[in-house]
C-alpha positions in Angstrom: 10.8 -2.3 144.3 14.0 -2.9 142.3 12.2 -5.2 139.9 9.5 -2.7 139.4 12.0 0.1 138.8 13.9 -2.1 136.3 10.8 -3.1 134.5 9.7 0.5 134.0 13.3 1.5 133.0 13.9 -1.2 130.3 10.4 -0.5 128.8 10.7 3.3 129.0 8.8 5.4 128.1 5.9 3.0 128.1 5.0 3.7 131.8 4.3 7.3 130.9 2.0 6.5 127.9 0.0 3.4 128.9 -3.1 4.6 127.0 -1.4 5.9 123.9 1.6 3.6 123.2 2.4 -0.1 123.1 5.8 -1.9 122.9 6.8 -2.2 119.3 9.4 -2.9 116.7 9.7 -1.8 113.1 8.3 -5.1 111.8 5.5 -5.3 114.3 1.9 -5.8 113.1 0.4 -8.6 115.3 -0.4 -6.3 118.3 -2.7 -4.2 116.0 -5.0 -7.3 115.6 -5.1 -7.7 119.4 -5.9 -4.0 119.9 -8.7 -4.4 117.4 -10.1 -7.4 119.3 -10.0 -5.5 122.6 -11.9 -2.6 121.0 -14.3 -5.1 119.3 -15.3 -6.6 122.6 -16.3 -3.3 124.1 -18.0 -2.1 120.9 -19.9 -5.4 120.5 -21.3 -5.1 124.0 -22.3 -1.5 123.5 -24.0 -2.3 120.2 -25.4 -5.7 121.1 -23.3 -7.6 118.6 -22.4 -11.3 119.1 -19.0 -11.7 120.8 -18.3 -14.9 118.9 -19.4 -14.0 115.4 -18.7 -10.5 114.2 -20.1 -8.7 111.1 -17.5 -5.9 111.5 -15.0 -7.6 109.2 -15.4 -10.0 106.3 -18.7 -8.2 105.5 -21.3 -9.3 104.6 -20.4 -12.9 105.7 -18.8 -12.0 109.0 -16.1 -13.9 110.8 -16.4 -16.6 113.5 -14.0 -15.8 116.3 -12.0 -18.3 118.4 -13.5 -21.3 116.5 -10.4 -23.5 117.2 -10.5 -23.4 121.0 -6.7 -22.7 120.9 -7.1 -19.6 123.1 -7.8 -20.2 126.8 -11.4 -19.1 127.7 -10.0 -17.8 131.0 -7.5 -15.5 129.3 -10.2 -14.4 126.8 -12.4 -13.5 129.8 -9.6 -11.5 131.5 -9.0 -9.6 128.3 -12.8 -9.0 127.9 -13.0 -7.5 131.4 -10.0 -5.3 130.9 -11.3 -4.2 127.6 -14.6 -3.1 129.1 -12.9 -1.2 131.9 -9.9 0.3 130.1 -8.5 1.0 126.6 -7.0 -1.5 124.2 -3.5 -0.1 124.7 -3.8 -0.3 128.5 -5.1 -3.9 128.3 -2.0 -4.9 126.3 0.5 -2.8 128.4 -0.6 -3.8 131.9 -0.2 -7.5 131.0 3.3 -6.9 129.4 4.6 -4.9 132.4 3.1 -7.2 134.9 4.6 -10.3 133.2 8.1 -8.7 133.1 7.8 -8.0 136.9 6.3 -11.5 137.7 9.0 -13.2 135.6 11.6 -11.4 137.8 9.8 -12.5 141.0 9.3 -16.2 139.9 12.9 -16.6 138.8 14.2 -14.8 141.9 12.4 -17.2 144.3 13.4 -20.2 142.2 17.1 -19.4 142.4 16.8 -18.2 146.0 15.3 -21.5 147.0 18.0 -23.5 145.1 21.1 -21.4 146.2 20.0 -19.7 149.4 21.7 -16.6 147.9 19.6 -13.5 147.3 22.4 -11.8 145.2 22.6 -14.7 142.8 18.8 -14.9 142.7 18.6 -11.2 141.8 21.1 -11.6 138.9 19.3 -14.7 137.6 16.0 -12.9 137.6 17.3 -10.1 135.6 19.0 -12.3 133.1 15.9 -14.4 132.5 13.3 -11.7 132.6 15.0 -9.0 130.5 16.6 -11.2 127.9 16.2 -10.2 124.2 13.7 -13.0 123.6 11.3 -11.5 126.2 11.4 -8.1 124.5 10.9 -9.6 121.0 7.8 -11.4 122.3 6.4 -8.3 124.0 6.6 -6.5 120.6 4.5 -9.2 118.9 2.8 -11.8 121.0 1.1 -10.9 124.3 0.6 -14.5 125.3 4.3 -15.3 125.0 5.1 -12.7 127.7 3.7 -15.0 130.4 7.2 -16.4 131.0 6.8 -16.4 134.8 4.7 -19.5 134.6 7.8 -21.6 133.5 10.0 -21.0 136.6 6.9 -20.9 138.8 5.9 -24.4 137.8 9.4 -25.8 138.0 9.9 -24.3 141.5 6.6 -25.8 142.8 7.6 -29.2 141.4 11.0 -28.9 143.1 9.4 -27.9 146.4 7.0 -30.8 146.3 9.9 -33.2 145.7 12.0 -31.8 148.5 9.3 -31.1 151.1 6.2 -33.2 150.2 3.1 -31.8 152.0 -0.5 -30.8 151.2 0.6 -27.2 150.9 3.4 -28.1 148.4 1.0 -30.2 146.4 -1.5 -27.3 146.3 1.2 -24.9 145.1 2.0 -27.2 142.2 -1.6 -27.7 141.3 -2.2 -23.9 141.3 0.8 -23.4 139.0 -0.5 -26.1 136.6 -4.0 -24.5 136.6 -2.4 -21.2 135.8 -0.4 -22.8 133.0 -3.7 -24.0 131.4 -5.4 -20.6 131.8 -3.2 -18.5 129.5 -1.2 -19.0 126.3 -0.9 -22.7 125.4 2.6 -22.2 123.9 3.8 -21.4 127.4 2.1 -24.5 128.7 3.8 -26.6 126.0 7.3 -25.2 126.9 6.6 -25.9 130.6 5.2 -29.4 129.9 8.5 -30.3 128.2 10.5 -28.8 131.1 8.5 -30.7 133.7 8.7 -33.9 131.7 12.5 -33.4 131.7 12.4 -33.0 135.5 10.4 -36.2 135.9 12.8 -38.1 133.6 15.8 -36.7 135.4 14.3 -37.6 138.8 13.6 -41.2 137.6 17.2 -41.7 136.6 19.0 -39.6 139.2 16.7 -39.6 142.2 14.1 -42.4 141.7 11.6 -40.6 144.0 8.5 -42.6 143.2 6.4 -40.8 145.8 7.0 -37.4 144.2 6.3 -38.8 140.8 3.0 -40.2 142.0 2.0 -36.8 143.6 3.1 -35.0 140.4 1.0 -37.3 138.3 -2.1 -36.8 140.5 -1.7 -33.0 140.3 -1.4 -33.2 136.5 -4.6 -35.2 136.3 -6.5 -32.7 138.5 -5.2 -29.8 136.4 -6.2 -31.7 133.2 -9.7 -32.1 134.6 -9.9 -28.4 135.2 -9.1 -27.7 131.6 -10.8 -30.7 130.2 -13.8 -28.9 128.5 -11.4 -26.8 126.4 -8.9 -29.5 125.9 -11.6 -31.8 124.7 -12.7 -29.2 122.1 -9.1 -28.9 120.9 -8.7 -32.7 120.7 -12.0 -33.1 118.8 -11.1 -30.4 116.3 -7.6 -31.9 115.9 -9.0 -35.3 115.0 -11.8 -34.0 112.7 -10.2 -31.0 111.0 -6.5 -31.8 110.5 -6.8 -34.9 108.3 -9.2 -33.1 105.8 -7.6 -29.7 105.5 -4.4 -28.6 103.9 -1.5 -27.4 105.9 -1.2 -23.6 105.9 -0.3 -20.8 108.2 -3.9 -20.0 109.3 -5.0 -23.6 109.9 -4.8 -23.7 113.7 -4.5 -27.5 113.6 -2.1 -28.2 110.8 0.8 -25.9 110.0 3.2 -26.4 107.1 6.0 -28.9 108.0 8.5 -26.6 106.2 7.9 -23.9 108.8 9.7 -26.1 111.3 12.9 -25.4 109.4 12.5 -21.6 109.0 11.3 -21.1 112.6 13.9 -23.2 114.4 17.1 -22.0 116.1 20.2 -21.6 114.1 23.9 -21.9 115.3 24.3 -18.1 115.9 20.8 -17.4 117.2 21.9 -18.0 120.8 25.3 -16.3 120.5 24.9 -13.0 118.7 23.4 -9.9 120.4 19.9 -8.8 119.4 19.7 -6.8 116.2 18.1 -4.0 118.2 21.2 -3.5 120.4 22.3 0.1 119.9 26.0 -0.8 119.6 26.2 -4.4 118.4 22.9 -4.7 116.5 24.3 -3.7 113.2 26.8 -6.5 113.3 24.1 -9.1 114.0 21.8 -7.6 111.2 24.4 -8.7 108.6 23.6 -12.3 109.5 19.8 -12.1 109.4 18.5 -14.2 106.5 21.5 -16.5 106.6 21.5 -20.2 107.5 23.8 -19.3 110.4 21.3 -17.0 112.2 17.8 -17.3 110.7 15.4 -15.3 108.7 13.5 -13.3 111.4 14.4 -10.2 113.3 12.3 -11.4 116.2 11.9 -15.2 116.1 15.6 -15.8 116.0 16.4 -13.3 118.8 17.5 -15.9 121.3 20.7 -14.3 122.6 21.7 -15.9 125.9 24.4 -13.3 126.8 28.0 -14.0 127.3 28.0 -13.0 131.0 25.3 -15.6 131.9 27.0 -18.2 129.8 30.4 -17.6 131.5 28.9 -17.8 134.9 26.9 -20.9 133.9 30.1 -22.5 132.7 31.8 -21.8 136.1 28.9 -23.6 137.8 29.1 -26.5 135.4 32.9 -26.8 135.8 32.5 -26.9 139.6 29.6 -29.4 139.4 31.6 -31.7 137.1 34.2 -32.3 139.8 31.8 -34.2 142.2 28.3 -34.0 140.6 26.7 -33.8 144.0 24.1 -31.0 143.5 21.0 -32.7 142.1 19.5 -29.5 140.7 22.6 -28.2 138.9 22.6 -31.5 137.1 18.9 -31.0 136.3 19.3 -27.6 134.8 22.2 -28.8 132.7 20.0 -31.5 131.4 17.1 -29.0 130.9 19.3 -26.7 128.8 20.3 -29.6 126.6 16.7 -30.9 126.2 15.3 -27.4 125.4 18.2 -26.7 123.0 17.4 -29.9 121.1 13.7 -29.0 121.0 14.5 -25.6 119.5 16.3 -27.2 116.5 14.9 -28.1 113.1 13.3 -31.5 112.5 16.6 -33.0 111.4 20.3 -32.3 110.8 21.7 -33.6 107.6 25.4 -34.4 107.6 26.3 -35.8 104.2 24.1 -38.8 103.6 23.3 -39.1 107.4 20.0 -37.6 108.6 19.7 -37.2 112.4 16.1 -36.7 113.5 15.4 -34.2 116.3 12.4 -33.8 118.7 10.5 -31.3 116.5 10.2 -34.0 113.8 8.4 -36.4 116.1 6.4 -33.7 118.0 5.0 -32.4 114.7 3.3 -35.7 114.2 1.6 -35.3 117.6 1.1 -31.5 117.5 1.1 -30.3 113.9 -0.4 -27.0 115.0 2.9 -25.9 116.5 5.7 -24.7 114.3 7.9 -22.1 116.0 10.3 -24.4 117.9 12.9 -21.6 118.2 10.7 -20.3 121.0 12.0 -23.1 123.2 14.9 -20.7 123.5 13.2 -19.1 126.6 13.6 -22.5 128.4 17.2 -22.6 127.4 17.5 -19.0 128.8 15.9 -20.0 132.1 18.3 -23.0 132.5 21.3 -20.8 131.7 20.1 -18.0 134.1 19.7 -20.5 136.9 23.1 -22.0 136.3 24.6 -18.4 136.1 23.1 -17.9 139.6 25.0 -20.9 140.9 28.1 -19.5 139.2 27.8 -16.1 140.7 27.3 -17.7 144.1 30.6 -19.5 143.8 32.3 -16.2 143.0 30.6 -14.3 145.9 31.6 -17.0 148.4 35.2 -16.0 147.9 34.5 -12.6 149.5 33.4 -11.9 153.0 32.4 -8.3 153.0 28.7 -7.5 152.3 29.6 -4.3 150.4 32.0 -6.2 148.1 29.2 -8.8 147.4 26.7 -6.0 146.6 29.3 -4.3 144.3 30.0 -7.5 142.4 26.3 -8.3 142.1 25.7 -4.8 140.8 28.6 -5.1 138.4 27.4 -8.4 136.9 23.8 -7.1 136.7 24.9 -4.0 134.9 26.9 -6.1 132.4 24.0 -8.3 131.6 21.6 -5.4 131.3 24.0 -3.8 128.9 24.2 -7.0 126.8 20.4 -7.1 126.6 19.9 -3.3 126.1 17.6 -2.4 123.1 17.2 1.4 123.0 17.7 4.1 121.7 15.6 4.4 119.7 12.6 3.7 122.0 10.8 0.5 121.2 7.3 1.9 121.5 4.6 2.7 119.0 2.2 5.6 119.4 -1.3 4.2 118.7 -3.2 7.3 119.7 -3.6 8.6 116.2 -4.4 7.1 112.7 -4.3 8.5 109.2 -6.5 11.5 108.5 -8.7 9.6 106.1 -10.2 7.5 108.9 -11.3 10.6 110.8 -13.1 11.7 107.6 -14.6 8.3 107.3 -15.8 8.3 110.9 -18.0 11.3 110.1 -19.8 9.4 107.3 -23.2 7.6 108.0 -22.9 4.7 110.4 -24.2 2.2 107.9 -21.4 2.9 105.5 -19.5 -0.2 104.3 -15.9 0.1 103.0 -13.2 -1.9 101.3 -9.4 -1.2 101.6 -7.0 -2.0 98.8 -4.7 -3.7 98.1 -7.1 -6.2 99.4 -5.8 -8.5 102.1 -6.9 -11.6 100.3 -3.9 -13.7 101.5 -4.1 -13.0 105.2 -5.8 -10.4 107.3 -4.2 -6.9 107.3 -4.0 -6.1 111.0 -3.6 -2.4 110.3 -6.9 -2.3 108.4 -8.5 -3.8 111.4 -6.9 -1.4 113.8 -8.1 1.6 111.8 -11.6 0.3 112.2 -11.3 1.2 115.9 -11.5 4.8 114.8 -13.8 4.9 111.8 -16.2 2.1 113.1 -17.5 1.2 109.7 -18.1 -2.4 108.5 -15.6 -3.6 105.9 -15.0 -6.6 103.7 -11.3 -6.8 104.8 -9.9 -8.9 107.6 -10.9 -12.2 106.2 -9.4 -15.5 107.4 -8.4 -18.2 104.9 -10.9 -21.1 104.7 -14.0 -18.9 105.3 -16.7 -17.8 102.8 -15.6 -14.2 103.3 -12.1 -15.1 102.3 -13.2 -17.0 99.2 -15.2 -13.9 98.1 -12.2 -11.6 98.7 -10.0 -13.8 96.5 -12.4 -13.2 93.6 -12.2 -9.4 93.8 -8.5 -8.7 94.3 -8.2 -6.6 91.1 -10.0 -3.4 91.8 -9.4 -2.3 88.1 -11.4 -5.2 86.8 -14.9 -4.2 85.6 -16.7 -6.9 87.6 -15.0 -6.0 90.9 -17.0 -2.8 91.5 -20.2 -4.6 90.6 -19.5 -7.2 93.3 -18.6 -4.5 95.8 -21.8 -2.7 95.1 -23.8 -6.0 95.6 -22.3 -6.3 99.1 -23.2 -2.7 100.0 -19.7 -1.2 99.8 -19.9 2.5 99.3 -16.3 3.7 99.6 -13.0 2.1 98.5 -9.8 3.3 100.1 -6.7 2.8 97.9 -3.3 2.8 99.6 -0.9 3.8 96.9 2.1 2.6 98.8 0.6 -0.8 99.1 1.0 -1.2 95.3 4.2 0.7 94.8 6.3 -0.8 97.6 6.0 -4.3 96.2 8.3 -3.5 93.3 6.1 -5.7 91.1 5.3 -4.3 87.6 1.8 -5.8 87.7 1.0 -3.9 91.0 2.2 -0.6 89.5 0.1 -1.2 86.4 -2.9 -2.1 88.6 -2.6 1.2 90.4 -2.6 3.1 87.1 -5.7 1.3 85.9 -7.8 1.8 89.0 -9.0 5.3 88.0 -10.1 4.0 84.7 -12.8 1.8 86.2 -16.0 3.6 85.3 -17.8 2.1 88.3 -15.5 4.0 90.7 -15.6 7.8 91.2 -12.6 9.5 92.8 -13.9 11.8 95.5 -11.0 12.6 97.7 -7.2 12.1 98.2 -5.3 12.3 101.4 -1.5 13.0 101.4 1.2 11.0 103.0 1.6 11.4 106.8 4.6 10.9 109.0 5.0 10.5 112.8 5.0 13.8 114.8 8.3 12.9 116.5 10.9 10.1 116.4 8.6 7.6 118.0 7.0 5.0 115.7 3.3 5.6 115.2 0.2 4.1 113.7 -0.7 7.2 111.8 2.3 7.1 109.4 1.0 6.3 105.9 1.5 6.9 102.3 -1.1 8.7 100.0 -4.6 7.3 100.2 -7.3 7.8 97.5 -11.0 7.5 98.3 -13.3 6.2 95.6 -17.1 5.9 95.7 -18.6 2.8 94.2 -21.2 3.9 91.7 -23.5 2.6 88.9 -22.8 4.2 85.6 -25.5 5.9 83.5 -28.3 3.5 82.7 -28.1 2.0 86.2 -26.0 -1.0 85.4 -22.5 -1.7 86.3 -19.9 -2.5 83.7 
C-alpha cells in the first residue's frame, strides 16, 4: 500500500487524469507517436484496415509497421488489447504506473532476500524505482519503464543458486520469458547483468551446477522467443551490410551516436535538471563534455544518500569480503558503469577501448549506452540497502529504526523530486484547425508543412487521432513515401502543388512557427513565398493557441494557415 501511495504521489496528478494526460517533459515528443499507434490499432479494426501496413500516413504509398521485428509481438499484442478496450492515454499510463509499482516490489523482495531487513529493502526499492532515470524514461519511452524485470531476473538467479529446486528453476525461466516479452533494451541490460553474475560466480563461487541450470533455463527461454529472434537475426544479416547507418535504420545506427549517448563524468553525480531547487545548477552543464547533451538521456543521477550508504556497505565488506552478494553488486556496478561509457577514452596518445566499442560490432542497432545507468542505479540501491542495515543494527528500538528509515527515504525522495511544475501533458485537446478538419469529407487527404521529410513528426501523427484524415506526413526514411516527401519539401515551388494534387491532397496546413522558429533565413523566405504559389488558395487561418492552465498541453500551437490545392485557370498546374 505504501508503494502504491508513493507511486501515485510522485507521478501526481496523473492518477486523476488517466484518460486525458500522460507523463511528460518540455522536450517530449516520442509518446505522441505511441498514442497515435494505440489509436491506429482501434481505428484500423473498426475500418477494416491492415494492422501491419497502414495507408493513414505516408499517403498514397502507406507505411509498413513493425518490419524489423525489434518490438516484441507479445508486447504489441498487449498494447493492441488495451487499445481496443481503453484510450491511448490510459494504455500508456496504466503501464507506466504499474511498472513504477512493480519496480518497487521487485527491488524490495530482492533486497529483503539478501539482507533479511524489510526497512533496508523498502529504502532500496524507493531509491531504485523513483530515481531520475526512471522518470526521464516514463516521459519518453514506454518500453524502458519495465525496469522491474532487471531485479526480478537477478533475484530468481540468486535464489536458484542458493536453493536449487524445480520451483526456483521455474521462477528463473518465467523471469527470462518475461524479459523476452517486452522491450529488448531491458533484456539487453539484464543479459549483461546476468552474464556478470555468471562470471562472478565462476571466479568467486565456482558453482557449476547452478551454471548448468542457468544455461538450460536460458536455452528454453531462447526457444520461446526463437521465432522473433530468428527474424531479427535474419534481418540483421541481410539488411545491415547493405544499408547506411542512420537513426532510423533499426539494424545499423551511426557509430558516432555511441559518443553522444554515453554517460559523462557528471551524469551520475548532478541532480536532475528537473529538480525544483537544484535543477538550474545542473542545466548549466547540459551540452558540455562533463555532463552530456540531453536533458533526459544523461539524467543518471544516483543520489548522494544512496551513494553514501553504499560506500558504508563497501567499507564494511572490504574488511573481510565474506558476503558473496555484496561483492557481486560491487562488481555489477563497475561492469554496468563501464558499459555506459563511450567506445573509448583517449588520454593523450593512448586510446583505451571500452565495452560499447566491441558490442557495437555485435549489436550495431543499439547506441544509447548511457541507459545502462539503470543497472548502476540498481547496484547502488542494493548496496545502499546493505549500508542502511548496518546503521539500523546499531539501534534496538523498533520506533527508532522506523524513524531512521523514514528519514533516509525522505532524503532520497527529496533528492529525486521533480515537481513543481507537474510533469504531465494534457492530451485531451488539439489545435482548433483539426476540429475544423474533422468535419471535412472523410476521403479528404492533407499535407502538413514544414514537411517532416527528415524524420516523422510525431505531433502531426497525434493530431490525426482527432481529424482522422489520410496524410502524406509521417514517412520513415528508406521508404518510397519518404523518397517522395523529400522531393516536395518546398511548398512554394511551382511543381510541389502539382505533385500534391496528383496524390489527391486537398488541404495543406502551414504551421508558421515551424518556419520562423528555426532562425534560418531560407525558412523565413520560404514562408513568405508560399502565398505566391498560384496552385494554392488560402481559405482559412487559425490563430495561436495556448494551454488553458499551467499544465503542458498538446493543443498549444502557433498560427496555422490552411490552403486548398487547386488547378489554375485552364486546368493545368503551374
